N, C-alpha and C positions, 0 to 999 in steps of 0.2 A: 389257626382256627380249625384244626383237624381236616375233615374232608373239604371244607370251604377254603381253607388256606391254600391247599394244593391247587384247587381249581382256579382261584383268583391269581395265583402266581403264574400259572400257565398263560392266562389272559394278558397279564402285565408284560411278561417276557416277549410274547408274540407281537405286542404292539409298540415296543420301545422305538423311539425316534432317535436319529442322530442329534447330538447336542446343539449343533447349529440350527437345525430345523426347529428344535424345541424353543430356542431363544427367539426365533422369528415368530413362532406362535404366541409366545408371551408378549412380544411387541404388538402383535395384532390384537391380542386380548386387551391390551392397554388402549389401543386406538379405537377399537370397535365396541368395547365394553361387553364382549361376549364372543363366543366361537360356535360354529356348528357342532352339534353333539359328537360326531365322529372325531373331529379335530380335538375337541376338549377331552374326550376319552383318551386319545393318543397322547396328549400332553400330560395328563394325569398319570397314565401308565409309564411315562418316561421319567418319572421321579428319580433323580440322581443328585449327587452333591453339587455338580456344576449348575444344574438348572435350579436347585434350591437356592444356591448362592445368588444366581442372577435374578430370580424372582424375588428373593428376600430383600436385596438391595433396592430394587425398583419399588417394592411394596412399602418399605420404610421411608423412602423419599416421598412417595405419594402421601403417606400418613402424616409425615412432618409438614408437608405443604398445606394439608387440610387442617390439621389440628395442632401443629407445633410440637413441642416436647412434653405436652401435658398428657397424663394418663388418668382417666376418670375412675373414681372408685364408687362402688355400689355396696350398700350394707345388706347382706343376705340374711333373711330370717326364715328358717325352715320350720314352719309353724305346725305342720302335721305330717306324719308319715303313714297315715291310713290311706288306702287307695282301693277303689272298687275294681280296678283293672288288673289284668294278669299278663302284662307284657313279658315276654320270655327273657328279656335281658335285665330286668329291674329287680333290685334287692328288696324294694318295698311293695312288690306285687302282691295282690290279694292272696295268692296261693302260698306265700311264704309264711308258714305257721311259726317259724322260729324268730321272725322279726319282733322286736320289742316296741310295741306301738305307743305313741304319745300324741297328745294335742296340746298346744299352748293355749292358754286362756287369752281373752282380749287384754287383760291386764298384763299378762306376760309379754304379749306383743308390744304393748305400749311401753313397757319397761325397756325392751330391746331398742325401740325407736329413741327413747330418751337417752340411753347410753350412746347410741349411734350419733345423735346430734351432738352430744358432748365431745365425741371423738372427731367430729368434723364431717360426718356423712350427710349428704343432702339428697340422697336417693335411697329409698328402702324397697327391697325386693322381697315380696311375700311369696315364698315358694312352698308347694306342698303337693302331696298326692291328690288324686281326685276323690276327696273325702266327702261322702254324702252328708256328714254332720254339718259341714260348712255350706248351708243352703245359700241361695241368693240373698235372703234377708240377713243372715249372719254376716256374710261378706260385706254387704252394703253398710251394716252397722260398723264393722271394723274399719272399712275405708273412710267412712265419715269421721270416726274418732281420730284417725291419723291425720286426715286433712284439716280438721279443726285445730289440732294441737300443733301441727307443723305445716302451716299454709304455704311456706316457701319451698318445701321439699317435694320431690317427685315420688310418686307411688307406682311401683311396678308390680304386676301380678304374674305369677307363673303357676297356674292351678288347673291346667289342662283344658279339655274340650267342654264347652258349654254351648247352649243355644244363643242365637243372636240377641234375644230379649235379655238374657242374663248379662251379656257383655255390655249392652246398652245401659242397664242399671248400674253396673260397676263404673262406667264412664261418667254417668250423671252424678254418681256419688263422689267422684273426685279422683279416680285412678287415671294415670297418664299413659302407662305403657303396659304391654302384655307380651310375655315371652311364651312361645309354643313351638317347641322343636317339631319339625315335620318328620324327622328321622330318616325318611327316604322318599323320593319322588317317584319311585318305581313300584307298581302294584305287586308284581311277583316278589320283589324283595320285601315289601311291606308284610306280605303273608308269612315270610320266614320269621319275622320279628314279633308278630302280633297274633293273638287268637282271632277267630273268625267273627266274633261279635263286634270287633272294632273295624273301622272303615277308613281307608286312606282318603276317599272322596270327602268324608265328613271332616276330617282334619284339615284338608285343604280349604274347604268351605269356611271353617272356623277362622283361618288366617285371612281369607278374603273379607269376611265380616268385620274382623278387627280393624283392618285397614280402612274399610268403608266408614266405620263409625268414627274413626279419627285417632285411634290409639297409635302411638309409636310402637311398631310391631316387630317382634323378633322371631325368627325361625332358626333351624339348624339341624345338624345330624351328627351321629357318631362316626368316627373314622375307623374303618376296620371291623365293622359289625359283621356277624356271621352272614355269609352269602354275598357280601358286598363285592362288586367289581368296579373297574374304572368306568364302565358304561353306566352303572348306577350313579356314580359320583358325577358324571357328566349331566345326567338327568337332574341331579340336585342343583348344579350350577345353572342349568337352563331355567328351572323353576324359580330360583332366587332372582335371576335376571328379569323374569316376568313379574314376580311379586313386588320387587323393589322394597324389601323390608328396611327398617332403620337399623336393625341389629341382626347379626347372625352368630350363633354360638355353636362352635364345633369343638370336639375333644376326642381323644382316642377311646375306643371301646375298651372297657375294663370289665372282665367277668366277675360275677358275684357267685360265691360258693353254694348258695341256696337257690339257684335258678337253673333252668334247663341248659343254659349256656356255660355252666360252671367250668367245663373242661376246654372251652375255646380259648385260643390265644388272644392276648390283648392287641389293640391297634398300635400302629407304628407312630412313634414320636416324629420321625423324619417326614412321613407322609402328612401328618397333621400340620406340621410347620409349613410344608410346601403348599398345602391347600389354604392355609391362612393367608399366605402371600398372594395366591391366585385370586382369592376372594377380594382382598384389598385392591388388587389391580383391576378386577372386573367392576367393582363398585367403590370408588375412592372415598365416598362419604360414610361408609358403613361404620357402625360401632361394633368392634370385634373384641370379644373378651379373650384374655389369656386365662383359660379355665382351670378350675380345681383339678380336673382330670389330668391336665398337663403337669400341674404341680405334683400330682400323685405318682406319675410314672418317671419323673426326673426331678432331682432336687433343685434345678434351675429352670423348671418348666415354664414358669411365668416369664422370667427374663428372656428365655428363648422365644416365647410367643410374642413378646413386645418387639424383639429384634426382627421377627418375621412379619410384623405389620399390625399386631394387636394394639388396642389403645384403651382397654377397659379391664379392671380387675374387680372381683367381687368377694372380698373377705367376709367371714362368717360373723354375724351378730347374734346368732342363736345362743340361748343359755348353754353353758359348757356341759351341763348334765344330759343334754339330749343330742349333742352333735354326733356322737358315735352311733346313735339310733337311726339317723337319717342316712342309711347305708344303701346307696344306689348301686355301689360296686365295692369290691374288696380294696382295702388299704387306703380309703379316701383320706386325703389330707384335711384334717379338721382340728389340729392343735398347732401350737407354736405360731409360725408366721401366718397360718390360715386364720387364727383368732383375731378378731377386730381389736382386742386389747393390745395387740402387738403391732399397732399401726406404724410405730417408729421403725420396726424391723422391715415392714413392707416398704416404707418410704426409702430406706437404705438400699433395699434390693433393687427398686426401680431406679434410684439414682446411680446405682452401680453400672447401669447400661446407658446412662446419659439422659435419663428422663426424670420427671417429677410428678408428684401427685397433684391433681387439680381438685380444689375444694369447690364444689358446686354441683348443680344438677347434671351437667354434662349432656346437654341435649344434642339431638341429631343435627348435623351440618354445623357443628362447632359451637352452637349456642351454649352458654354456661348456666 
């Protein structure tokens, strides 16, 4: 990541622990469900093959004990790529004049849900930019339509920051879950990633509001984002330990060619897998996705994520004609095994590492 990469590597090398001490800290993380920030930063900075293997084996055993060999599937519907925000890392940022914009109609979304139900999906994830067209009223209408047509399915929203009253309306309309990545828990790092009209305090308040209302709540961050250090990641772990979300989504930072971070290096596969394992160890009941970003940077990214402790995959239910337009970063995996139509391929991939797809809502704490 240019200047950031060199600075971060200096921090990592200076903080590296002996392997034996790293293992002891992983054991302590398992016992105490958290570490003091300096210890957590040192453990993260000590990422190496020996500690990844140790943490991965422990994380997988913990996940198996909580959830068995089942991997939950969510049907992802990317229904708009309009966004009012200008986050520096995002390919659908407002300032990207080259983005090919689209919005799915209510009928388009309902058709995606119909196909998803036919394929065995019992959770629909409505993901989009912060699109002003989708007012509270329009979102409530959409949620109610889905809830009426598919009363046994879970509805997850991932549409960014709203006020508490908006979240309450979505909850009352029938939404169950809400995903809102916090991206970083450190104010100075937040300023590296976002323009000044956006606020880390507001994003954190949104997550607290969602939890208080009753949503199963998901947060998360990019691994290797510009300016990120082990200390920042330790802040993320501390925040997650305090929030106690039901889901945490992490994936490697991947640059998009039409953003200010176009020339930054992408995040590390190895560090992402290590952090997945540490998250599983810190909070055993988490729902942890093996993300599309992992599948993008490695052909077996999902399988490696599962082996590191992940237990959720989110293949794409969006119409094939718009998948390449929801371009958050370059090279996004959006065809082939990423397509919901190739569910058999996905099942075979999951089975290749000793797991199987669970058909059901896949609720927090193992409820199906």
